[in-house]
Structure formats: structure tokens, C-alpha cells
C-alpha positions, 0 to 999 in steps of 0.5 A: 471521452465519456463519464461514468462512475466506475468500470471493471478492472481488466484484472477481473478475468472471464473464464475460459470461453468454451465454458460459458459461450456456446454460439454458432459461427456462420459465414456467407458464401463469397462474402467475408461477413458474419451473421448473428443467429437472429439473421442480422448482418454486421460489418463493423463495430464502433467503439467509444473510448473512455469507459470502453477502451480505456478507463473513464474519467468518472472511474479515474476521478473516484480513485483520485478523490479518495487519494486527495481527500476531495469529497466523493463525486465532486469531479463527476458533478463538475463534469456534468454541470451545465449540460451541453453548454458546460465547460466539459462539453465545450472543451470536447467540442474544442470551443475552449482551450485546456487552460480555459477549461481547467480554470472554469472546471477548477472554479466549479469543483472548488465551489461544489466541494467548499475546498481548493481542488487541484484539478491540474493534478486530476487532469495530469492523471487522467491523460497520463500513460499510466492511466490511459492504457487500452484494456487488454480484453478490448485489444484482443477483441479488436484483433479478432474482429479485424481478423474476421474481415469486419471494420472497426471504428472509434467514435469518441468525445475527446479534447485537445491537450495543451500541446494542441494534439488530440487526446487519443491514447490508442493505436490508430492502426487498429481502426478503419475510421477515427471520429473525434469530437474535438476535431469535428466540433460535434459531441455525442449524443448529437446524431450528426456525429454517428451519421458522420462515422457511418458515412466514413465506414460506408455502412447502414446503421443496421450493419454496425454495433456501437459500444458506449458506457453512457445511456444517452449516447447509447440511446441516440445510436439506437434511435438511428437503427444501430445495434448497441451495447451499454458497457458496464465493464469491458469483460461483460461487454466483450461477452455480449459482443461475442453473442452478437457476432457469433464468434469468440473474441477471447482466444487466450485463457484468462490469467495465463501467459506463455511458459517462462523459459526457466519453467518449461516442461517436456511436452512429449512425456507429459502428453504420453502420461495424459493420454494414458491417464485420460484413456484417449487416443489423439494425435492433436497437439498439446497446448501448454500455458503458464498461469501468471499467479502463484509464487510457490508452485508453478501452475500450468493450463493444459488443453488436450483433445478438448479436455481443459486441465490444470497441472501444478508441480513442485519448482525445480532445484533444491527446495526448503524442507516441508515446502511445496507440499503438492501431495498434501494439496492433492490429498485434501482436495480429493477428500473434500470433494464430497464434503460441501467445500467447493474444490476442483476435481483432482484426477491424479498425483504423479510422484514420478519426477521423470515425467516433467522434472518434479512431482505434480498433480492434475485436476480439471480446469474450473472456469470462473472469475478470479478477483486479483484486485481485492478492492474489486474495481468496477463492481457495485458496493452491494456486489463487493459486500456480497463477494466478501460475504461469500468468501467468509461463508466458504471459510466457515464451511472449511472450518466446519468439516469433520476431519475424521469423517473425510479421512483427514484425522491424521492430516496434522498434529492435534494441538500446539499448532501455533507454536509449531507454525512459529518454529516452522516459519522461523526455520523457513525464514532462516533457510532463505535469509539473505540479510539481517532485517531488524523487525524479523529478528524482533518478531522471532524473539517476540512471537514464541513469548506471546502464544495464544491458547488454542480453543479449537482444532479444524481444517486450516487452508493456510493461504486463504485469500480472495485471489485463491477463490474462483467465483461464478461469473454471474453471481457471488458464489465460490466455485472452487478454493485453490492453493491448499499447499499450506493446509493442515489441522490447526487454529482456524483463526489463522485463516481468518486473520490471513484473509484480512491481510489486504485490509492493511496493505496499500493498493500499490503493494506489488505481490498482494494488493491491498486497500488500506488507502481506500474508503471501505465504506464507499467501496462497500467492503466490510472492515477487518473487524466486521469481517471477523465478527461476521465469521464469529457469528456464522460459527457461533463463536465469541470474538477473540481478544488477541486478534493482534497476535494473529495479525502479527503472525500472519504478516510474519509468515507472509514476510517469510514467504516473500523472503523464500520467493526472493531467495528462489529468484536468486537461484532461478527457481521462482515461478513468477516473473516478479519474484526478484522484486520481493526482496525489498518487500520482506522488510516492509511486511515485517514492519507491519507485523511488528506494528501488530505485535506492539498493539498486542503488547499494549493490550497486555499492558493495559491489563496489568496493574502498575503503581506510580509512574516515573514522574517529576515536575519542573518548568521555567516561567518567563517571569520572576523566579519567585513564581517558579516551582521551588528549585531543586524540588522533584517528585519521582519514583523508581522504574517499576519492576516487572511482575514475575508473572509478566516476566515469564510471559515475556511481555512487550518491554515495559520494564528496563529489567526486560531489556537485553543485558547490554541495553540494560547495562546502558540504561543503568549507566545513564541512570547513574549519570543522571543521579550523579551529574544531571540532577545536581546541576539542575538548580544552576541550570535553572538559574541560568535560564532565568538570568539575562544571559539565558539566550547564551548556552550554559557553560555547564551544559557544555561541560556535562556534554563532554562527560556524557561522551566519555561515559558512552551516553552520546547520540543514543537516539538513531534507530537501528533501522536507520543506522544498521551498521551503527555508524552514527549511533548506539544501534538501539531499536526504538523500543530500547531507546524509549526506555532511555528516552523516558529516563532522560525525560525526567530532566529538562536538560538531559536530552541536550546533554546526551545530544538526544534533543529535538529537533536535532534528533529528527534532523540528524535522522533525516540526514542519515536516511536521505542526505548525500555524502556532501550534506552529511559531511557539512551538516550531520557530522557537526550535529553528531559531534555537538558542535552545532544545533539545527532548527526545523521550520514547517508550521505557518501562521496562516494554516493548520500546518502541523499537517504537512499537506497544508503548508503554503511556503513555496520552493521554486527551482531557478537556475542552480538555486532553489528560491524559497518564499514564505512565513514560518513560526514555532520554529524549534531551535531557531533562536539558539545562537549555535543554530547553523542549519534550518530544515525547511519544508515547502511545496515544490510540486503543488500539482502532485498527489496531496502527500507528494507535493512537499520537499525539505531543503537544508537552509544555512542560517546565514543565507541572505533573505532569512529574517527572524522576527521574534521569540514566542511563548506558550502559557508564559513559557519560553525556550531560552535557548536550551531545553524547556518543556511545553506541556505535551509539545514535541520540540524543546529548544527555542521557538521563534517566528521568522519570514523568508522572502526570496531566499536562494539556496544552492540546489545541492541542499535539497535533502536527498530523495526525500519528498512529500510528507515522508521527509518530515523529521517530526515522526521519529526521535523527536516524538519520543522525546516529546512524549517523555517530557510530557510524561515527566509532568504532573 
């Protein structure tokens, strides 16, 4: 196992070998050996493992450090610490066990980074099946080497796992000889281990080639007379190996696979068509493969009579209107051939469906690199930046083309591009809709009301992404722009925004990988804002103010595309094997789109003049009544009306009058209830909170609760996305509920009266989302009915545990129970005598990734072992037991300090499938309630 900082992903495919590899193959008579052009005879290839056959520890460490917020380079420095006598080298010579290594290694990492480093988690990732997979390019190369009669060997610095098996996640049958450092007790670059490998191969040094990713190991091999290849990335190494051996090691075309059964096309009629088109007379076979990317139009690689071609066709079956316009693709690429925009050379458009079943066009195959992973793993930061600069430059070239000069003046309508696009994609989405997605419904209503003024009309690619570009294999230059299906005349900023989608998507997104969970500075990739400024500078344009609209629309369109792919998968028409997975992705992407819509709404909001906000002042001191603000005094204004100008624009719903009629009626009903029942009751409720009976619920509160239920002002908080069937709540969106929440925030008591107070709101949403039916029956229903209260325990005295990743309380599974141990404080609601349930957050897996270590348990308050120590106050404020605000703090409802030591909870009380920081209920209604209470203060 070797260490280096990075390797190039197997996703970075080299082009078709015949375009770049021109070597002469020679065979010795009577001997199954291959001779390099220089005259040297090679009989074996020796491979290092880490960094050559599988990802190196350095590469794995770099990504793990980013994900776990460990200082960059910590793992690599610790691995190299001590040289030959360091823990890593001794571990690979089997001089210490895995347990001993991790103990020393963890201490080194923690000392270097000045923070606790969970090295067990890194080691588990490094040795996991998910990571320790052999690069396909190397698997193919080894197969070809052995097919030619050469020997293969693996010479690895590796180690013993805790189960006493050596770490060699390879198929040993691929190799004639396997030499492992942990078995031999010798590590590279010690010359003895190379000699041992050669001895077992029965070869002289000059008869072998050795591949390693570390300079000292390569240098040691070369000093013995072995020919060496320093591996920076597997793809390039295979190319160098091909040059030395004199024969190709890549038989397949990059990014292709056998044609899927549902996408098969008739070869005979296609071959006849191509022979007529190309004017060739051949009896040889037609080779046909399918490209593994392209969700819309099936795309095929064709080889016939030494011609490398690409066929792109419409999918079979009934198609959505105006979709899969391969005719437009052909037309624009033909028009741009001499316009300074790199495009493949198109040969013919065939609209005769009898040839392959649907219309298609044929173009020449353009060899080069297609970067399917936008984070560009394996490249240097400067190279990554150059790639994105080249991408930006070619987009500017597209937008600089004069449509009239290339005969495309009628390629699309002039002006009103975005309104047409919104209508088109709404129509496409409706035609493929399979279920109701709340965010899509909101966007369909919002987008037409916030259309930007189009400044320019240019050629628009429509699907401009990194993986639709073919790059030169040796320099950052775009050789061809692919996939012009959505091209037209329109607003060029749509292309710019669409090319930034990856900046906001996670690296785990299956259809269109992103890098929003990566450190762009470390990667060298320009941020979306810088990329946009780069474009504006090249085009000589001022930056646009409504960038968020363009991003919202781009994600809306992507959501509609994904829905279409999913719909086609249900009918068997999708060209990708992964199409069925896209159904659940549509909602995720639509939520991203709505996030940008909200940002755009706030930008508009900030530009609008407003008068006095809705304010009231009220608090309760934990001391004599004479020091209060006078009882019954209030200072508040009515909700500001939306200006006519803004109403016509349909802005983000910042005024209750902009709500839908049913929600507006609910708002006014709540307002009347507040004025008739809640505000008049405040003096009595405040008196109760100052009395000796303040730790008992007020009978008046309970009476007002029944009135709120009768008025239909109960459980308003549950968001529609969590309760789409309106089984438990009022079915409001978060935006709609925010207005009601603001109104309730004008009184300290209204949230509890309407059963909308934290922490119950967050705890109930947690149960709705993740609770089992038994948990819902036991806990959710009493909470929804107002018959019980709950508390939430996360914050701890010893750590800054408002960040869930810092918590130290443990949850350990033991027999049929979970045993919890830890101290919590600022436990919202724990001192309320009606509190029956504690939602407790603790660590269940300290070795998991940082945000997946936590789980939530439902702990009955009568569980033996729980000890409530004392109530807490903030600036003299106490929460006895109802709703007293604490500045901008989230949770009204009784804060306390408790200790739990060896408290056993039945296994069935784990909160469903929620795990990690995701399970924290503080991010939902409780946050909105807290903001509203803070807003009601001077």
C-alpha cells in the first residue's frame, strides 16, 4: 500500500485507442513474447496496489478529511511520520498489530491537527469494499497482458487486518506472483523485496516493467535495472504501458457498454444504410455499442470498415411533444462547423424510421476525454481551474455566434424566451407527472410571476454541462460540444446558470454529480459566483442581479427532465439503466429550485419600502412583579398591506393578503381569535406565571386550547411535505404557516394555545417523519391532542453542542435495550409536569462519518435513571412551565438541567430510521416559532 495525494478517477476515460496510440506490434518466432520498438524484451509486468490498482490512502484521506472537517494533509503527514520506523511502515512490516497502529496513528493525527481525529473511521473507509475496488482500466490491462502470454505480479506494501488476513482486495488469480510486505516483513523501497519478486517470477530485472505511484519506490526499482512507470493516474499509466509493450491494453470504447435489450436496433438495415452513406463496399461486421451516458436520446458507437461513428436517435414509443429533437441537434452542429465552435462532424440526418425504428443522425466519433465527475478527481488544482476556464471560454464562443451569419436566424423565436421556456417545461412536467410534488407546484405558480427582463438573444445550448464536452487528452482544450437537443435562440444566462448546477448538488447525486460538499478552494475549481464573473468579463457584460431566478429555473427544468426520464422508465422507453432511480430525485431537485426562489424573493423584499413591522413587547422576570413591564401594555401595528406594484409582480408571499384564499381566511380567523380571546387573557396568564403556582399549568390555558380546537386553529404547524395527506395537520406549506406563526408570535401564550409550541412541534414532526406506527400511537397522538407535552435533550454542559456533531452523551445497544449515559442542559420543556416524553440525542456510532454518528431515542420521562437537577434562567428569565420568550432563543417551554446515567430504554423506542444530525427536530417549526417570538420584541 502506497501513499500519495491523489489519483485520477476511473471515470476519466481515455479516448478510443486508435486515435492516439500508433505502435507497432511484433512477435518473436517460436516465443510468446512482445518486443518494444527500442529492442528490449519484456516478459512480466509488476504492479503496486495502492494508487495503481486501487485508490491510494492519500487519495482516500483527502476526501475523508474534507467530509469530517479534519485539517487537510493530517492523515498523509501522520502516515509519513517517522519514516522507516514510523507506525505506518512498521504496520506494513507486521511489526505492530492493527490495534497498536491505530492507537499510535490516532495520537499522531490528534497532535498534528490539535483536534480529536477518528482514525478508526478512516481505516474502515480505506479498507471498505466500497473504496478498495480495482480500477476497471487496470483490470482490462491485466487481462490483455496475460492474454499475450506475459506474466503479471503484484508487489504491495500492505498490512494485516484485525481478522489476521492480509489486506489484498484483489482477485489473486490475475497474478502469477503476489508479494506482500506484511507477509515478507520487508517494505518497498528495500531492494530485497524487488529481488524476491523477480526471483519468484524467474526473470531478470530488464525483462520486467514495474508500476508504482511513489517516487522512492520507482527509483529503487530502476536502480536494479527494472523498467519503471511512475503512476500519476491509472489511465495515463496504461497509455505509457501500451507504448512500452507495443500493443493495446484497451479494447473497449470509453463510456460504452453492450446495447441494452430494450434499446437494440436492427444491424442489417443500419449496415446497408451506412454502406450507401459512406460509399464503401465491406463484408466485415458492424460493431455496435451503447454509450452509458445520455438519459434522453439513445446514443451508439459504431465501427464499420475502419470508420468510427456515433449514431444518435430518438427513443422508441410515444414521446412528449417537442422533446428529443435530434433534427435540431443535427442542424445546429452542421451550421456551427465553421463558426469557431468545436462540434463533431455530422454526416447525415435520416428521418426514415424504417432503418432503426426512429429518426436518427450520424456523426464522426470524436476521441478525447469526457469528465463525468465535475470535481475532476486526480487532477492538480491548476489543471482543474484550467478545465473550467476552457469550459467558460467555449460557452462564450457559443453566445458570440451571429445566428444570421450561420443561417440560424429562424432557429428560435426572438424575445420572450424565458416565459416560453417556463410554459414548455411546465407542460412537459405535467405530461410526465406521476404524483404531486409540493415544491413543483409552488414553482409552477412562482416562476411566471418573477420573469426577468431579457437583455440579449443569442444561440443557447440548453444543456451546457461539463460532461457534455469532449476535452483534449493532454491539454485543457474543448474538442467538441455534444448534446444540442435543447438548443435554440434565447437568454444566454440560462446556459451560464445551468452550467453551475454541479456547484449546488452533492457528490453522491446519482444522475448529475456535484461538489457542494467539497472544498472548492482546495480543489481549485472556481465558485459559481467567480465562474459567472468570469463569463461576464469575457463577454463584456455587467453581472445580473436576479441570478437566483436563473438558478431556480435551471433546477426546475432539471426536475422536469428527471421526471420525464422516470416516466419513460415506467414505460420502458428510457435509454439509461439508472432511469428508474430518478423518480425520487425529482423532489430533491425541486426543493433546491425552491430554495433559490426564496432567495430571489428575499432580494426583492430588501428592495421594497416597508413601514413599521409587527411588534409587541412582553416578558416575565423571575423576580417581583413590580419590575415587569406594565401588564397589558402592548405595542403592535397591523400587518402591512402589499403595495399594488408588488402585488402585480406576485412577489414572495410577504403579506397575508397575498396568501391563497383558504389560508388567508385561516389567517384572519386566527387574528380574530387572538384579539377576542388571547390578548384579553394575557394579564391573568402573566399573573399566574408570577405566582407560587407557576410550575403548574394554567387552567385558563387549557380552556383556551379547547376554544382553539373548536375554531379549527389547532396543529397548524406540520408542513405539507411531511404530511401530504393532511392526516395530522392543517396541510400548510412552511411559507403559509410562517404568517400564522408570526401572528401567534405576538403573544407568548398563543403557540401553546394552538398546540404549535416548541419543542412539541419539532418532536411531533420527527414522529410523523420517522416514527413507527406503535410510536405514533403511544406518543404522537397524545401530543397532537394536547394531552401531553414533550422535551428535547441535545445541549450538554461540556461542549458547544448546539452543533449536534459535538455531543458526547452515549447510546449503547445492550440486549433488548438502549443504555444512555450523559448530562444534558437547556432541555426545553422538561420541567412541565405534563412532559411525558424526552427526545434524547446521543452518539450511537462514534466511528461513522461526522454527521451520521448520532441517533435520537424516545425516552419515557418515568424511565429509571433520569435525574432532573435544577431549572435554569437566562438573564433572569425562567420558563415556568408555559411559554416565556428568551430573546431570540428557539424553545419556549421550561428549561432544565438533568443527568442520565445508565438509563435503559427499550429498543423499540429508537426514532425510526432517523440517524445523524438529520434526526434533529430543531430545524423545523421550532425555528420558525423562535424567529417569530424574537420578532415580537423591541
